[in-house]
N, C-alpha and C positions, 0 to 999 in steps of 0.2 A: 584268433580274435583280432583281425586286422582293424576292426572298427573301434577297438578299445585302446590301441596303441600304435605307434609307428615302429615297424619291425624292419631292421636292416640285417640281411643274412650275410654272415662273414665268419672269419676264423680269427681268434685272438692271436694266433701265431703269425698272422699277416699284419705287420705293423702299419703299413701304408693304408690298408683298408680300414683298420681300426682308428687311425688318426683322422682320416677323412670323415668317418662316421661321427666321431667325437666333435670335431670342429663344426660339422654341419648341424648337430643337435644343440650345441652351445649350452650344455647342462650347468646348473649351479651345483648339483650334488651328483656324485657317481656312486653306484653300488655295484661292486664287482662280484659276480657269482659264477662266472664261466670257469669250468674245470673239467678234467678227467677225474671223476669222483669215486672210483672203485679201487680198493686195495688189490683185489684179485686181478683186475685188468692191468694194474701197474706191473705185475709180474710177467704178464704176457707181452705188454707193450711198454717197457720202461722208458724208452727214448721219447715216445709220443706223450707219455704222462709228464715227463720232465719238461718237454717243449711247451706243452699246454699250460701246466701249472706254474712253472717258473718263468719261462720267457713270455708266456702269455700275460702274466702279471706285470713283468717288466715293460712289455709293449703298452699295456694299459696305462701304467704310470707315466711313461714317456708321452703318450697321447694327452694325458692330463696336463703335463708340463707345457705342452704346445697349444693348449686350449685356454685362453684367458678367462673365460666365464667360470671355470671350475673353482669352487671355494671350499668344498668338503667332499670326502670320499670314505666309504666303508668298504674295506677289502675283506671278503669272506674267505677264511682259510679252513681250519678243521681242529677238532680236539686232538686229532692224531699228530698235530705239529709238535707236540711235547715228547721229549724223550721218556720212555717208560720208566716209572718210578716204583714199580711193585704193585701188589694187589690192594694195599690198604690206603695209599695216599691219594689225595685229590689235587689235581693240578691247579696252581695259581698262575696268574698272568706273568709273574717274574720267573717261573720255572725254566729249566734248561730246555731248549728246543732240540729236536732230532727225531730220528725214526729208523726202524729196522727194515723197512720195505720201501720200494721206490715211491709209492704214494705218500707215505708219511714224510719221507725225506723231502719230497717236492713241496709239501705244505710248509715245512720248516724253512725251506729255501725261500718260498714266497714271503714269509714273514721277514726274513733277513733282507731281501730285495726291497720290500716296502720300507723298512727302517732306514736303509741306505738312501733311498730317494727322498724320504721325509727329511732326514738330517742334511742331505747335500743340496736339495733344491727347494723344498716346500716350506721350510721354516725361516729361511734367511733371505726372503724377498719382501718387497714392499707390500704385496698382497699375498700373504701366505695361504697355502691350502692345508686345511686341518684333515689329517688322515688317521683313521683307526683301523686296526685289524680285529676281526671278531671270530670267535671259536665256539661253535655250538656242539651239542652232543650228537648222538645218532638220530637224525630226524626221520620221522615217518609221517605218513598222511596220504591223502588222495592225490592221484595224478602221476605217481611214480610207477613206471612199467619196466624199469631196467632189469636186466638179467643179474643174477648173483647178488640180489638184495633181498633180505629176509621177508619183507612184507609182500612185494609183488610176486616173489617166488611162492609164498604161501597162498596167495589168492589164486594163482594159476593151478597149483596142486589141489587146493580145496574145491575149486570149480570142477576139476576133472575127477574128483573123488579118489585122488592118489595121495600117498603119504608125502608129506613135506620132508625133504632131505636137508638136514642141518649139519653144517661143517664143524662148528665149534660151539656145541651147546652149553659148555661151562664158561664161556667168555662173558665177562660182565661189561655192559655198555650203559651209558646214560641216555636212555630213550626219551624222546620228546616229540610232540606234534610240531610240524614245521611252522605252524602259526606262531608258536611261542618265541623262538629266537627271532623270527622276522619282525615281530612286534618290538623286540629289543633293538634290532638294527635300525628301525625307523625312528625310535626314540633317540638313539645315539646320533643318527644322521641329522636330526633337527638341532641337537645341541652343538654338533660340530659346525653347522652352518651359522647358527645364531651367535655362538660364543667362542668359536675358534679353537685354538691350539690347546686350551686347557683340557679338552676332551679327547685329544689325540692319544694314540698308544694302543695296547692290546686289551681286549675285553673278552671274558667268558660269559656265555649265555647258556648255562646248562640247567637240567631239570632238578627237582628235589630228590632227596635220598631214596624215597619210595619208588622212583622210576629207574634206579640203578639196579637192574636185574640181569640175570643171565639170558643168553639167546634162547636156551631151552624153555625158560619161564615165559619169555615173550611168545614163543611158539604155542605154549599151552594156552595163553590168554587169547591169542588170535583164533585158535581152534574152538575154544569155549564160546567166544563171541559169534563165530560163524555158525556154531551149532552142531557140527560134526567134523570128523577128520582125525588124522593122527600124524605124528612125525617120527622119523627115524634118524639116527646119526649116520651121516654120510661116511662111507668107507673108502675114502680117497687114498690112493697111493701117492707117496711123495708130496703130501699136502704142504703148501707153503706156510710159514709161521705168520701168525697175527698176534697182536698185543693181547695178553690174557685179560687185562682189566683196565678200563678207562673210566675215570671219574673227574668231574670238574667242580672247582670251587668258584661259585659265582657271587661271592660276598661283595666284590667291588661293584657289580651291576646293581645290587640291592642297595648298598650304602650310598652310592653316588647318583645313580639314575632312578632309583625307586622301582627297578624292574625285578620281578621274580617270577618263577614258573607258577602258573595257576592250576594247571590240569594234573589230576592224578593219572597214573598209568592206565587205570581202567577207563577214565574219560578219554584219554588219548586213543586207546584201542577202539572205543565206541565211535568216535569221530572218523577214524580211519576206515573201519569196516563199513560204516554207513555210506561213505563216499564210494567205495568200490561196489557195494551192492547196487547203488543207484546207477553207477556207470555201466554195469554189466546187465542191467535190466533191459528187456526188449524195447521198452518205451521210457528211456532214461530222461527225456526232457533236456533242459538246458543245464549242462554241467557247470557252466560259468555262473549261472544264477544260484545253483546249489552250493558251489564253493563260496560265493559271496554270503549266502545264508549262514554257512558254518563260521565265517569270519565275524559276521554280526553276532552270532550266538556267543562266540568267544569274547567279543568286545563288551557284551552285556553282563559278563560274569563279575 
């Protein structure tokens, strides 16, 4: 969609390239979403994951420091930045950071690097930069074709009339449509720009309790919406550990921003499957327009 935006191809691990792009764009607000986003991939490529998620974030913050136009930034990390606290607890913004796998650790480190830059450089200057870190749940929705992610894996299997292989069917995750946290990020970015440092810090943007379901339950819902199919538990040898349960407490976002999740898990699945059905149709039309239609549908709720 080159006619919709200016795109500069680069790598967040390339500090010089990133700084040049930042200074050329002269942004008022920065939203950082670049990452290696997969737990499974982090076991295969731990150094690349750490370089991208930790040093990539540091490079971005340094580029911001060297770009006078920047006044606000939203740094996207992950719900996995929290140290696991058991199956029952919901993570609040002040909970301990940490992780048992390279990906989770990298996201906790990104939080720490952001806090260090904020306190060392962005708060104690004549024109401060208001920076927030944001942690969403397990986002799903149209446009994701990555390997080893439950929804695109399901779409590929269902399209081929093959069983979906599920690694951790009993793991609990806070599922949400990608539109939901993005709406929160934009609300927060506006507050950071308009009102400054009072909005800085960590924020959770997670779904309601009804969307905190197991991977197996999500697979059932995807298959039911598709209309046919099945799933089996994957019989992997030497499977790497993943957090058994993740839940987020988003009370802060509700109380201070007025943000809360609007979609039920069923509505989330409907939007997601509708997008993939349209994208896979022989005459799928303009997916940009269809995505915009879904955003407008969400805004109208």
